[in-house]
Gaussian input, Z-matrix of N, CA and C with variables (Angstrom, degrees):
# hf/3-21g

backbone

0 1
 N
 C     1     B1
 C     2     B2     1     A1
 N     3     B3     2     A2     1     D1
 C     4     B4     3     A3     2     D2
 C     5     B5     4     A4     3     D3
 N     6     B6     5     A5     4     D4
 C     7     B7     6     A6     5     D5
 C     8     B8     7     A7     6     D6
 N     9     B9     8     A8     7     D7
 C    10    B10     9     A9     8     D8
 C    11    B11    10    A10     9     D9
 N    12    B12    11    A11    10    D10
 C    13    B13    12    A12    11    D11
 C    14    B14    13    A13    12    D12
 N    15    B15    14    A14    13    D13
 C    16    B16    15    A15    14    D14
 C    17    B17    16    A16    15    D15
 N    18    B18    17    A17    16    D16
 C    19    B19    18    A18    17    D17
 C    20    B20    19    A19    18    D18
 N    21    B21    20    A20    19    D19
 C    22    B22    21    A21    20    D20
 C    23    B23    22    A22    21    D21
 N    24    B24    23    A23    22    D22
 C    25    B25    24    A24    23    D23
 C    26    B26    25    A25    24    D24
 N    27    B27    26    A26    25    D25
 C    28    B28    27    A27    26    D26
 C    29    B29    28    A28    27    D27
 N    30    B30    29    A29    28    D28
 C    31    B31    30    A30    29    D29
 C    32    B32    31    A31    30    D30
 N    33    B33    32    A32    31    D31
 C    34    B34    33    A33    32    D32
 C    35    B35    34    A34    33    D33
 N    36    B36    35    A35    34    D34
 C    37    B37    36    A36    35    D35
 C    38    B38    37    A37    36    D36
 N    39    B39    38    A38    37    D37
 C    40    B40    39    A39    38    D38
 C    41    B41    40    A40    39    D39
 N    42    B42    41    A41    40    D40
 C    43    B43    42    A42    41    D41
 C    44    B44    43    A43    42    D42
 N    45    B45    44    A44    43    D43
 C    46    B46    45    A45    44    D44
 C    47    B47    46    A46    45    D45
 N    48    B48    47    A47    46    D46
 C    49    B49    48    A48    47    D47
 C    50    B50    49    A49    48    D48
 N    51    B51    50    A50    49    D49
 C    52    B52    51    A51    50    D50
 C    53    B53    52    A52    51    D51
 N    54    B54    53    A53    52    D52
 C    55    B55    54    A54    53    D53
 C    56    B56    55    A55    54    D54
 N    57    B57    56    A56    55    D55
 C    58    B58    57    A57    56    D56
 C    59    B59    58    A58    57    D57
 N    60    B60    59    A59    58    D58
 C    61    B61    60    A60    59    D59
 C    62    B62    61    A61    60    D60
 N    63    B63    62    A62    61    D61
 C    64    B64    63    A63    62    D62
 C    65    B65    64    A64    63    D63
 N    66    B66    65    A65    64    D64
 C    67    B67    66    A66    65    D65
 C    68    B68    67    A67    66    D66
 N    69    B69    68    A68    67    D67
 C    70    B70    69    A69    68    D68
 C    71    B71    70    A70    69    D69
 N    72    B72    71    A71    70    D70
 C    73    B73    72    A72    71    D71
 C    74    B74    73    A73    72    D72
 N    75    B75    74    A74    73    D73
 C    76    B76    75    A75    74    D74
 C    77    B77    76    A76    75    D75
 N    78    B78    77    A77    76    D76
 C    79    B79    78    A78    77    D77
 C    80    B80    79    A79    78    D78
 N    81    B81    80    A80    79    D79
 C    82    B82    81    A81    80    D80
 C    83    B83    82    A82    81    D81
 N    84    B84    83    A83    82    D82
 C    85    B85    84    A84    83    D83
 C    86    B86    85    A85    84    D84
 N    87    B87    86    A86    85    D85
 C    88    B88    87    A87    86    D86
 C    89    B89    88    A88    87    D87
 N    90    B90    89    A89    88    D88
 C    91    B91    90    A90    89    D89
 C    92    B92    91    A91    90    D90
 N    93    B93    92    A92    91    D91
 C    94    B94    93    A93    92    D92
 C    95    B95    94    A94    93    D93
 N    96    B96    95    A95    94    D94
 C    97    B97    96    A96    95    D95
 C    98    B98    97    A97    96    D96
 N    99    B99    98    A98    97    D97
 C   100   B100    99    A99    98    D98
 C   101   B101   100   A100    99    D99
 N   102   B102   101   A101   100   D100
 C   103   B103   102   A102   101   D101
 C   104   B104   103   A103   102   D102
 N   105   B105   104   A104   103   D103
 C   106   B106   105   A105   104   D104
 C   107   B107   106   A106   105   D105
 N   108   B108   107   A107   106   D106
 C   109   B109   108   A108   107   D107
 C   110   B110   109   A109   108   D108
 N   111   B111   110   A110   109   D109
 C   112   B112   111   A111   110   D110
 C   113   B113   112   A112   111   D111
 N   114   B114   113   A113   112   D112
 C   115   B115   114   A114   113   D113
 C   116   B116   115   A115   114   D114
 N   117   B117   116   A116   115   D115
 C   118   B118   117   A117   116   D116
 C   119   B119   118   A118   117   D117
 N   120   B120   119   A119   118   D118
 C   121   B121   120   A120   119   D119
 C   122   B122   121   A121   120   D120
 N   123   B123   122   A122   121   D121
 C   124   B124   123   A123   122   D122
 C   125   B125   124   A124   123   D123
 N   126   B126   125   A125   124   D124
 C   127   B127   126   A126   125   D125
 C   128   B128   127   A127   126   D126
 N   129   B129   128   A128   127   D127
 C   130   B130   129   A129   128   D128
 C   131   B131   130   A130   129   D129
 N   132   B132   131   A131   130   D130
 C   133   B133   132   A132   131   D131
 C   134   B134   133   A133   132   D132
 N   135   B135   134   A134   133   D133
 C   136   B136   135   A135   134   D134
 C   137   B137   136   A136   135   D135
 N   138   B138   137   A137   136   D136
 C   139   B139   138   A138   137   D137
 C   140   B140   139   A139   138   D138
 N   141   B141   140   A140   139   D139
 C   142   B142   141   A141   140   D140
 C   143   B143   142   A142   141   D141
 N   144   B144   143   A143   142   D142
 C   145   B145   144   A144   143   D143
 C   146   B146   145   A145   144   D144
 N   147   B147   146   A146   145   D145
 C   148   B148   147   A147   146   D146
 C   149   B149   148   A148   147   D147
 N   150   B150   149   A149   148   D148
 C   151   B151   150   A150   149   D149
 C   152   B152   151   A151   150   D150
 N   153   B153   152   A152   151   D151
 C   154   B154   153   A153   152   D152
 C   155   B155   154   A154   153   D153
 N   156   B156   155   A155   154   D154
 C   157   B157   156   A156   155   D155
 C   158   B158   157   A157   156   D156
 N   159   B159   158   A158   157   D157
 C   160   B160   159   A159   158   D158
 C   161   B161   160   A160   159   D159
 N   162   B162   161   A161   160   D160
 C   163   B163   162   A162   161   D161
 C   164   B164   163   A163   162   D162
 N   165   B165   164   A164   163   D163
 C   166   B166   165   A165   164   D164
 C   167   B167   166   A166   165   D165
 N   168   B168   167   A167   166   D166
 C   169   B169   168   A168   167   D167
 C   170   B170   169   A169   168   D168
 N   171   B171   170   A170   169   D169
 C   172   B172   171   A171   170   D170
 C   173   B173   172   A172   171   D171
 N   174   B174   173   A173   172   D172
 C   175   B175   174   A174   173   D173
 C   176   B176   175   A175   174   D174
 N   177   B177   176   A176   175   D175
 C   178   B178   177   A177   176   D176
 C   179   B179   178   A178   177   D177
 N   180   B180   179   A179   178   D178
 C   181   B181   180   A180   179   D179
 C   182   B182   181   A181   180   D180
 N   183   B183   182   A182   181   D181
 C   184   B184   183   A183   182   D182
 C   185   B185   184   A184   183   D183
 N   186   B186   185   A185   184   D184
 C   187   B187   186   A186   185   D185
 C   188   B188   187   A187   186   D186
 N   189   B189   188   A188   187   D187
 C   190   B190   189   A189   188   D188
 C   191   B191   190   A190   189   D189
 N   192   B192   191   A191   190   D190
 C   193   B193   192   A192   191   D191
 C   194   B194   193   A193   192   D192
 N   195   B195   194   A194   193   D193
 C   196   B196   195   A195   194   D194
 C   197   B197   196   A196   195   D195
 N   198   B198   197   A197   196   D196
 C   199   B199   198   A198   197   D197
 C   200   B200   199   A199   198   D198
 N   201   B201   200   A200   199   D199
 C   202   B202   201   A201   200   D200
 C   203   B203   202   A202   201   D201
 N   204   B204   203   A203   202   D202
 C   205   B205   204   A204   203   D203
 C   206   B206   205   A205   204   D204
 N   207   B207   206   A206   205   D205
 C   208   B208   207   A207   206   D206
 C   209   B209   208   A208   207   D207
 N   210   B210   209   A209   208   D208
 C   211   B211   210   A210   209   D209
 C   212   B212   211   A211   210   D210
 N   213   B213   212   A212   211   D211
 C   214   B214   213   A213   212   D212
 C   215   B215   214   A214   213   D213
 N   216   B216   215   A215   214   D214
 C   217   B217   216   A216   215   D215
 C   218   B218   217   A217   216   D216
 N   219   B219   218   A218   217   D217
 C   220   B220   219   A219   218   D218
 C   221   B221   220   A220   219   D219
 N   222   B222   221   A221   220   D220
 C   223   B223   222   A222   221   D221
 C   224   B224   223   A223   222   D222
 N   225   B225   224   A224   223   D223
 C   226   B226   225   A225   224   D224
 C   227   B227   226   A226   225   D225
 N   228   B228   227   A227   226   D226
 C   229   B229   228   A228   227   D227
 C   230   B230   229   A229   228   D228
 N   231   B231   230   A230   229   D229
 C   232   B232   231   A231   230   D230
 C   233   B233   232   A232   231   D231
 N   234   B234   233   A233   232   D232
 C   235   B235   234   A234   233   D233
 C   236   B236   235   A235   234   D234
 N   237   B237   236   A236   235   D235
 C   238   B238   237   A237   236   D236
 C   239   B239   238   A238   237   D237
 N   240   B240   239   A239   238   D238
 C   241   B241   240   A240   239   D239
 C   242   B242   241   A241   240   D240
 N   243   B243   242   A242   241   D241
 C   244   B244   243   A243   242   D242
 C   245   B245   244   A244   243   D243
 N   246   B246   245   A245   244   D244
 C   247   B247   246   A246   245   D245
 C   248   B248   247   A247   246   D246
 N   249   B249   248   A248   247   D247
 C   250   B250   249   A249   248   D248
 C   251   B251   250   A250   249   D249
 N   252   B252   251   A251   250   D250
 C   253   B253   252   A252   251   D251
 C   254   B254   253   A253   252   D252
 N   255   B255   254   A254   253   D253
 C   256   B256   255   A255   254   D254
 C   257   B257   256   A256   255   D255
 N   258   B258   257   A257   256   D256
 C   259   B259   258   A258   257   D257
 C   260   B260   259   A259   258   D258
 N   261   B261   260   A260   259   D259
 C   262   B262   261   A261   260   D260
 C   263   B263   262   A262   261   D261
 N   264   B264   263   A263   262   D262
 C   265   B265   264   A264   263   D263
 C   266   B266   265   A265   264   D264
 N   267   B267   266   A266   265   D265
 C   268   B268   267   A267   266   D266
 C   269   B269   268   A268   267   D267
 N   270   B270   269   A269   268   D268
 C   271   B271   270   A270   269   D269
 C   272   B272   271   A271   270   D270
 N   273   B273   272   A272   271   D271
 C   274   B274   273   A273   272   D272
 C   275   B275   274   A274   273   D273
 N   276   B276   275   A275   274   D274
 C   277   B277   276   A276   275   D275
 C   278   B278   277   A277   276   D276
 N   279   B279   278   A278   277   D277
 C   280   B280   279   A279   278   D278
 C   281   B281   280   A280   279   D279
 N   282   B282   281   A281   280   D280
 C   283   B283   282   A282   281   D281
 C   284   B284   283   A283   282   D282
 N   285   B285   284   A284   283   D283
 C   286   B286   285   A285   284   D284
 C   287   B287   286   A286   285   D285
 N   288   B288   287   A287   286   D286
 C   289   B289   288   A288   287   D287
 C   290   B290   289   A289   288   D288
 N   291   B291   290   A290   289   D289
 C   292   B292   291   A291   290   D290
 C   293   B293   292   A292   291   D291
 N   294   B294   293   A293   292   D292
 C   295   B295   294   A294   293   D293
 C   296   B296   295   A295   294   D294
 N   297   B297   296   A296   295   D295
 C   298   B298   297   A297   296   D296
 C   299   B299   298   A298   297   D297
 N   300   B300   299   A299   298   D298
 C   301   B301   300   A300   299   D299
 C   302   B302   301   A301   300   D300
 N   303   B303   302   A302   301   D301
 C   304   B304   303   A303   302   D302
 C   305   B305   304   A304   303   D303
 N   306   B306   305   A305   304   D304
 C   307   B307   306   A306   305   D305
 C   308   B308   307   A307   306   D306
 N   309   B309   308   A308   307   D307
 C   310   B310   309   A309   308   D308
 C   311   B311   310   A310   309   D309
 N   312   B312   311   A311   310   D310
 C   313   B313   312   A312   311   D311
 C   314   B314   313   A313   312   D312

   B1=1.4408
   B2=1.5234
   B3=1.2900
   B4=1.4481
   B5=1.5163
   B6=1.3303
   B7=1.4587
   B8=1.5020
   B9=1.2983
   B10=1.4506
   B11=1.5123
   B12=1.3156
   B13=1.4595
   B14=1.5161
   B15=1.2748
   B16=1.4535
   B17=1.5034
   B18=1.3115
   B19=1.4531
   B20=1.5147
   B21=1.3108
   B22=1.4607
   B23=1.5264
   B24=1.3267
   B25=1.4532
   B26=1.5199
   B27=1.3209
   B28=1.4628
   B29=1.5190
   B30=1.3295
   B31=1.4591
   B32=1.5132
   B33=1.3059
   B34=1.4552
   B35=1.5091
   B36=1.3014
   B37=1.4520
   B38=1.5163
   B39=1.3016
   B40=1.4523
   B41=1.5118
   B42=1.3104
   B43=1.4546
   B44=1.5196
   B45=1.3221
   B46=1.4559
   B47=1.5185
   B48=1.3181
   B49=1.4572
   B50=1.5222
   B51=1.3333
   B52=1.4606
   B53=1.5216
   B54=1.3310
   B55=1.4574
   B56=1.5274
   B57=1.3330
   B58=1.4591
   B59=1.5246
   B60=1.3357
   B61=1.4503
   B62=1.5219
   B63=1.2935
   B64=1.4568
   B65=1.5228
   B66=1.3266
   B67=1.4520
   B68=1.5214
   B69=1.3394
   B70=1.4536
   B71=1.5293
   B72=1.3131
   B73=1.4605
   B74=1.5131
   B75=1.3326
   B76=1.4590
   B77=1.5149
   B78=1.3356
   B79=1.4572
   B80=1.5216
   B81=1.3316
   B82=1.4603
   B83=1.5141
   B84=1.3266
   B85=1.4597
   B86=1.5214
   B87=1.3395
   B88=1.4591
   B89=1.5183
   B90=1.3115
   B91=1.4713
   B92=1.5229
   B93=1.3130
   B94=1.4482
   B95=1.5140
   B96=1.3323
   B97=1.4586
   B98=1.5235
   B99=1.3336
   B100=1.4552
   B101=1.5271
   B102=1.3195
   B103=1.4643
   B104=1.5174
   B105=1.3112
   B106=1.4438
   B107=1.5108
   B108=1.3054
   B109=1.4526
   B110=1.5215
   B111=1.3339
   B112=1.4623
   B113=1.5191
   B114=1.3347
   B115=1.4602
   B116=1.5194
   B117=1.3107
   B118=1.4518
   B119=1.5143
   B120=1.3167
   B121=1.4660
   B122=1.5193
   B123=1.3280
   B124=1.4646
   B125=1.5171
   B126=1.3099
   B127=1.4705
   B128=1.5223
   B129=1.3344
   B130=1.4643
   B131=1.5261
   B132=1.3272
   B133=1.4654
   B134=1.5293
   B135=1.3323
   B136=1.4545
   B137=1.5147
   B138=1.3404
   B139=1.4665
   B140=1.5277
   B141=1.3331
   B142=1.4571
   B143=1.5143
   B144=1.3277
   B145=1.4621
   B146=1.5254
   B147=1.3455
   B148=1.4543
   B149=1.5176
   B150=1.3227
   B151=1.4560
   B152=1.5268
   B153=1.3317
   B154=1.4611
   B155=1.5253
   B156=1.3290
   B157=1.4581
   B158=1.5118
   B159=1.3265
   B160=1.4582
   B161=1.5203
   B162=1.3277
   B163=1.4524
   B164=1.5123
   B165=1.3269
   B166=1.4648
   B167=1.5272
   B168=1.3254
   B169=1.4648
   B170=1.5194
   B171=1.3225
   B172=1.4545
   B173=1.5245
   B174=1.3201
   B175=1.4684
   B176=1.5255
   B177=1.3122
   B178=1.4667
   B179=1.5242
   B180=1.3205
   B181=1.4672
   B182=1.5304
   B183=1.3362
   B184=1.4655
   B185=1.5257
   B186=1.3146
   B187=1.4585
   B188=1.5156
   B189=1.3335
   B190=1.4635
   B191=1.5238
   B192=1.3419
   B193=1.4626
   B194=1.5248
   B195=1.3297
   B196=1.4643
   B197=1.5204
   B198=1.3199
   B199=1.4510
   B200=1.5141
   B201=1.3180
   B202=1.4628
   B203=1.5142
   B204=1.3125
   B205=1.4543
   B206=1.5262
   B207=1.3121
   B208=1.4528
   B209=1.5283
   B210=1.3105
   B211=1.4577
   B212=1.5210
   B213=1.3269
   B214=1.4620
   B215=1.5270
   B216=1.3256
   B217=1.4542
   B218=1.5222
   B219=1.3373
   B220=1.4519
   B221=1.5200
   B222=1.3115
   B223=1.4583
   B224=1.5303
   B225=1.3116
   B226=1.4623
   B227=1.5263
   B228=1.3301
   B229=1.4665
   B230=1.5238
   B231=1.3257
   B232=1.4621
   B233=1.5150
   B234=1.3238
   B235=1.4545
   B236=1.5193
   B237=1.3222
   B238=1.4545
   B239=1.5215
   B240=1.3224
   B241=1.4586
   B242=1.5161
   B243=1.3255
   B244=1.4599
   B245=1.5257
   B246=1.3255
   B247=1.4583
   B248=1.5243
   B249=1.3188
   B250=1.4655
   B251=1.5208
   B252=1.3261
   B253=1.4709
   B254=1.5314
   B255=1.3184
   B256=1.4612
   B257=1.5228
   B258=1.3157
   B259=1.4619
   B260=1.5177
   B261=1.3304
   B262=1.4647
   B263=1.5296
   B264=1.3392
   B265=1.4697
   B266=1.5281
   B267=1.3435
   B268=1.4550
   B269=1.5125
   B270=1.3321
   B271=1.4617
   B272=1.5239
   B273=1.3495
   B274=1.4674
   B275=1.5217
   B276=1.3344
   B277=1.4635
   B278=1.5233
   B279=1.3350
   B280=1.4599
   B281=1.5181
   B282=1.3422
   B283=1.4584
   B284=1.5185
   B285=1.3118
   B286=1.4586
   B287=1.5302
   B288=1.3246
   B289=1.4578
   B290=1.5319
   B291=1.3205
   B292=1.4631
   B293=1.5310
   B294=1.3418
   B295=1.4765
   B296=1.5196
   B297=1.3392
   B298=1.4482
   B299=1.5370
   B300=1.3390
   B301=1.4723
   B302=1.5244
   B303=1.3042
   B304=1.4459
   B305=1.5131
   B306=1.3105
   B307=1.4624
   B308=1.5232
   B309=1.3129
   B310=1.4557
   B311=1.5143
   B312=1.3229
   B313=1.4715
   B314=1.5041
   A1=108.31
   A2=119.64
   A3=121.60
   A4=112.18
   A5=116.80
   A6=122.18
   A7=113.66
   A8=118.52
   A9=123.10
   A10=116.26
   A11=121.35
   A12=115.57
   A13=114.76
   A14=120.82
   A15=118.30
   A16=114.90
   A17=115.55
   A18=122.21
   A19=113.13
   A20=118.05
   A21=120.54
   A22=111.99
   A23=117.23
   A24=120.53
   A25=109.84
   A26=117.90
   A27=119.36
   A28=109.71
   A29=117.05
   A30=120.10
   A31=106.66
   A32=117.56
   A33=121.34
   A34=110.38
   A35=115.46
   A36=120.07
   A37=107.12
   A38=116.75
   A39=120.30
   A40=111.31
   A41=115.83
   A42=122.34
   A43=111.29
   A44=116.60
   A45=123.22
   A46=107.64
   A47=117.86
   A48=122.46
   A49=107.75
   A50=116.69
   A51=120.32
   A52=112.66
   A53=117.30
   A54=120.64
   A55=111.66
   A56=118.12
   A57=120.41
   A58=114.75
   A59=119.26
   A60=120.64
   A61=114.03
   A62=118.70
   A63=121.14
   A64=110.23
   A65=116.22
   A66=120.35
   A67=111.15
   A68=116.67
   A69=120.68
   A70=109.30
   A71=115.97
   A72=122.29
   A73=106.52
   A74=117.21
   A75=121.48
   A76=108.47
   A77=115.88
   A78=122.12
   A79=109.20
   A80=117.39
   A81=122.16
   A82=112.23
   A83=115.92
   A84=121.29
   A85=112.26
   A86=117.58
   A87=120.77
   A88=109.18
   A89=115.68
   A90=120.56
   A91=109.50
   A92=116.54
   A93=121.32
   A94=116.60
   A95=118.97
   A96=117.78
   A97=112.72
   A98=116.70
   A99=124.51
   A100=113.44
   A101=116.98
   A102=120.41
   A103=108.83
   A104=116.61
   A105=118.70
   A106=115.84
   A107=119.27
   A108=119.59
   A109=106.65
   A110=116.71
   A111=121.43
   A112=110.31
   A113=115.93
   A114=121.83
   A115=109.12
   A116=116.70
   A117=121.19
   A118=110.24
   A119=117.01
   A120=121.62
   A121=112.38
   A122=117.95
   A123=118.95
   A124=109.23
   A125=116.54
   A126=121.73
   A127=108.76
   A128=116.81
   A129=123.14
   A130=112.20
   A131=117.80
   A132=120.23
   A133=113.69
   A134=117.91
   A135=121.33
   A136=116.23
   A137=117.80
   A138=119.66
   A139=113.08
   A140=117.28
   A141=120.63
   A142=114.81
   A143=117.94
   A144=123.08
   A145=107.94
   A146=117.07
   A147=121.16
   A148=112.44
   A149=116.12
   A150=123.55
   A151=108.99
   A152=116.82
   A153=120.76
   A154=111.01
   A155=114.85
   A156=123.05
   A157=107.61
   A158=116.35
   A159=121.67
   A160=107.08
   A161=116.40
   A162=121.00
   A163=111.35
   A164=115.90
   A165=123.25
   A166=106.42
   A167=115.27
   A168=122.05
   A169=114.40
   A170=119.07
   A171=120.02
   A172=112.67
   A173=116.61
   A174=119.45
   A175=108.20
   A176=116.50
   A177=121.02
   A178=110.45
   A179=117.59
   A180=121.20
   A181=112.59
   A182=118.12
   A183=121.37
   A184=110.99
   A185=117.02
   A186=121.52
   A187=109.72
   A188=117.24
   A189=120.86
   A190=112.78
   A191=115.77
   A192=122.51
   A193=113.54
   A194=116.46
   A195=119.20
   A196=110.20
   A197=115.88
   A198=120.67
   A199=111.45
   A200=114.58
   A201=120.89
   A202=109.32
   A203=115.66
   A204=122.51
   A205=106.31
   A206=116.41
   A207=121.94
   A208=108.94
   A209=117.26
   A210=121.89
   A211=105.44
   A212=116.33
   A213=121.91
   A214=107.44
   A215=115.59
   A216=120.63
   A217=110.51
   A218=116.68
   A219=121.66
   A220=110.11
   A221=116.49
   A222=121.84
   A223=110.12
   A224=117.81
   A225=120.90
   A226=113.72
   A227=117.37
   A228=120.79
   A229=108.49
   A230=116.35
   A231=120.80
   A232=110.69
   A233=115.12
   A234=120.12
   A235=109.37
   A236=116.46
   A237=122.72
   A238=107.64
   A239=116.28
   A240=121.44
   A241=107.68
   A242=116.46
   A243=122.79
   A244=107.67
   A245=117.26
   A246=120.35
   A247=112.64
   A248=118.28
   A249=121.49
   A250=112.00
   A251=117.52
   A252=120.93
   A253=108.72
   A254=115.75
   A255=121.41
   A256=113.69
   A257=117.79
   A258=119.89
   A259=110.11
   A260=117.46
   A261=121.19
   A262=112.43
   A263=117.40
   A264=121.43
   A265=112.59
   A266=118.72
   A267=120.68
   A268=112.11
   A269=115.94
   A270=120.89
   A271=110.03
   A272=115.45
   A273=122.63
   A274=109.98
   A275=115.84
   A276=122.99
   A277=106.57
   A278=117.39
   A279=122.01
   A280=111.84
   A281=115.96
   A282=121.74
   A283=108.92
   A284=115.77
   A285=121.94
   A286=108.33
   A287=117.63
   A288=121.14
   A289=110.89
   A290=114.91
   A291=124.95
   A292=114.16
   A293=117.71
   A294=121.23
   A295=112.03
   A296=117.66
   A297=122.97
   A298=111.19
   A299=116.24
   A300=120.43
   A301=109.03
   A302=116.94
   A303=121.36
   A304=113.21
   A305=117.09
   A306=121.24
   A307=109.49
   A308=116.22
   A309=120.51
   A310=111.18
   A311=116.74
   A312=120.32
   A313=111.84
   D1=106.63
   D2=-176.72
   D3=-60.26
   D4=124.37
   D5=175.14
   D6=50.19
   D7=47.12
   D8=-165.59
   D9=-53.32
   D10=-38.48
   D11=-171.36
   D12=-147.78
   D13=24.14
   D14=171.30
   D15=144.82
   D16=178.78
   D17=-174.58
   D18=-64.20
   D19=-24.94
   D20=-178.57
   D21=-70.59
   D22=-16.45
   D23=-179.46
   D24=-98.37
   D25=133.78
   D26=173.94
   D27=-72.97
   D28=156.96
   D29=173.12
   D30=-64.35
   D31=124.88
   D32=-174.28
   D33=-153.50
   D34=170.72
   D35=171.76
   D36=-118.97
   D37=164.30
   D38=-178.01
   D39=103.81
   D40=-162.19
   D41=-175.67
   D42=-94.61
   D43=137.92
   D44=174.63
   D45=-116.73
   D46=127.57
   D47=176.59
   D48=-81.91
   D49=102.98
   D50=-176.26
   D51=-64.07
   D52=-22.43
   D53=179.77
   D54=-72.54
   D55=-38.58
   D56=-173.73
   D57=-114.12
   D58=-18.82
   D59=-174.87
   D60=-110.57
   D61=-12.01
   D62=-176.97
   D63=-99.90
   D64=161.73
   D65=179.20
   D66=-111.04
   D67=28.70
   D68=179.86
   D69=-139.84
   D70=143.48
   D71=173.33
   D72=-114.10
   D73=135.59
   D74=-177.71
   D75=-118.96
   D76=121.26
   D77=177.28
   D78=-100.44
   D79=134.63
   D80=179.20
   D81=-62.27
   D82=158.01
   D83=-177.78
   D84=-77.51
   D85=-35.43
   D86=-177.32
   D87=-155.90
   D88=150.26
   D89=177.34
   D90=-61.58
   D91=138.69
   D92=174.77
   D93=84.92
   D94=-1.87
   D95=-179.06
   D96=-88.07
   D97=1.50
   D98=173.02
   D99=60.26
   D100=38.61
   D101=175.04
   D102=-65.52
   D103=140.95
   D104=175.93
   D105=147.90
   D106=-13.83
   D107=173.98
   D108=-75.06
   D109=118.31
   D110=-170.68
   D111=-120.68
   D112=140.28
   D113=176.18
   D114=-144.55
   D115=150.75
   D116=174.87
   D117=-68.13
   D118=144.86
   D119=-178.01
   D120=-120.82
   D121=3.20
   D122=-173.37
   D123=76.26
   D124=-152.57
   D125=-179.20
   D126=-110.12
   D127=81.18
   D128=-174.01
   D129=-61.97
   D130=-42.93
   D131=-174.86
   D132=-93.83
   D133=4.08
   D134=173.00
   D135=70.19
   D136=23.89
   D137=-178.28
   D138=-96.17
   D139=5.11
   D140=-179.97
   D141=85.18
   D142=1.35
   D143=179.90
   D144=-115.40
   D145=132.08
   D146=-179.64
   D147=-62.82
   D148=143.25
   D149=-179.38
   D150=-114.38
   D151=165.49
   D152=179.67
   D153=-129.94
   D154=159.83
   D155=171.09
   D156=-107.19
   D157=136.32
   D158=175.39
   D159=-122.24
   D160=120.60
   D161=179.87
   D162=-90.28
   D163=143.80
   D164=174.72
   D165=-137.79
   D166=80.34
   D167=-169.14
   D168=-62.04
   D169=-25.59
   D170=-177.35
   D171=-107.87
   D172=16.70
   D173=174.24
   D174=-63.68
   D175=150.94
   D176=-177.82
   D177=-121.56
   D178=43.86
   D179=-178.25
   D180=-71.11
   D181=-25.10
   D182=-179.30
   D183=-128.31
   D184=26.39
   D185=-179.33
   D186=125.99
   D187=172.32
   D188=-177.36
   D189=-55.82
   D190=127.02
   D191=177.73
   D192=50.47
   D193=33.15
   D194=176.67
   D195=-65.43
   D196=-33.37
   D197=-179.29
   D198=75.41
   D199=158.10
   D200=178.37
   D201=-145.69
   D202=150.43
   D203=170.56
   D204=-119.02
   D205=129.37
   D206=-178.72
   D207=-106.68
   D208=128.08
   D209=171.36
   D210=-93.95
   D211=116.34
   D212=-178.02
   D213=-110.62
   D214=119.81
   D215=-178.55
   D216=-73.17
   D217=137.44
   D218=174.70
   D219=-60.43
   D220=145.96
   D221=-175.42
   D222=-113.10
   D223=143.86
   D224=179.73
   D225=-74.59
   D226=-14.34
   D227=178.58
   D228=-144.40
   D229=166.84
   D230=-178.85
   D231=-57.95
   D232=137.53
   D233=-179.44
   D234=-159.89
   D235=165.28
   D236=172.15
   D237=-111.38
   D238=131.38
   D239=178.37
   D240=-111.99
   D241=124.50
   D242=178.15
   D243=-99.33
   D244=115.21
   D245=-178.14
   D246=-62.24
   D247=-21.64
   D248=178.76
   D249=-72.61
   D250=-22.56
   D251=-179.84
   D252=-145.94
   D253=75.27
   D254=-175.14
   D255=-64.72
   D256=-36.44
   D257=-177.35
   D258=55.71
   D259=-130.06
   D260=-178.63
   D261=-86.84
   D262=12.09
   D263=178.76
   D264=-89.57
   D265=-3.90
   D266=179.60
   D267=156.69
   D268=-157.98
   D269=179.05
   D270=-153.57
   D271=166.25
   D272=-175.89
   D273=-116.24
   D274=140.49
   D275=174.66
   D276=-117.99
   D277=121.91
   D278=-177.66
   D279=-102.37
   D280=143.58
   D281=169.31
   D282=-86.00
   D283=-176.14
   D284=174.39
   D285=-99.44
   D286=176.52
   D287=-177.52
   D288=-49.74
   D289=129.11
   D290=176.26
   D291=62.24
   D292=21.55
   D293=173.86
   D294=-78.70
   D295=-25.15
   D296=-175.18
   D297=53.13
   D298=40.76
   D299=178.18
   D300=-54.92
   D301=146.02
   D302=-178.07
   D303=89.06
   D304=-0.15
   D305=179.56
   D306=-92.60
   D307=146.63
   D308=176.32
   D309=-97.33
   D310=0.81
   D311=-178.61
   D312=-84.82

């Protein structure tokens, strides 16, 4: 995952352990929405720091099991990102009812 979670990570390929190698903590938006499928997104916002996608296939932001994909911007220092209130830390993309957006299946 290229530049998976912030400036502390070099641009790389392969697996990044977000628990021990990243400088960001991501809290799910709601219980049961299965947030946690993570992929590198490149530098979506153009700030030179790698960003990530977080899938939540069973989120219901646009109807039952519409699912959501969250673009979380890489951070220059350690921080906690709450998917329920991203603010300037990223944005959310919602599927429609039963799309299961954010799923890799």
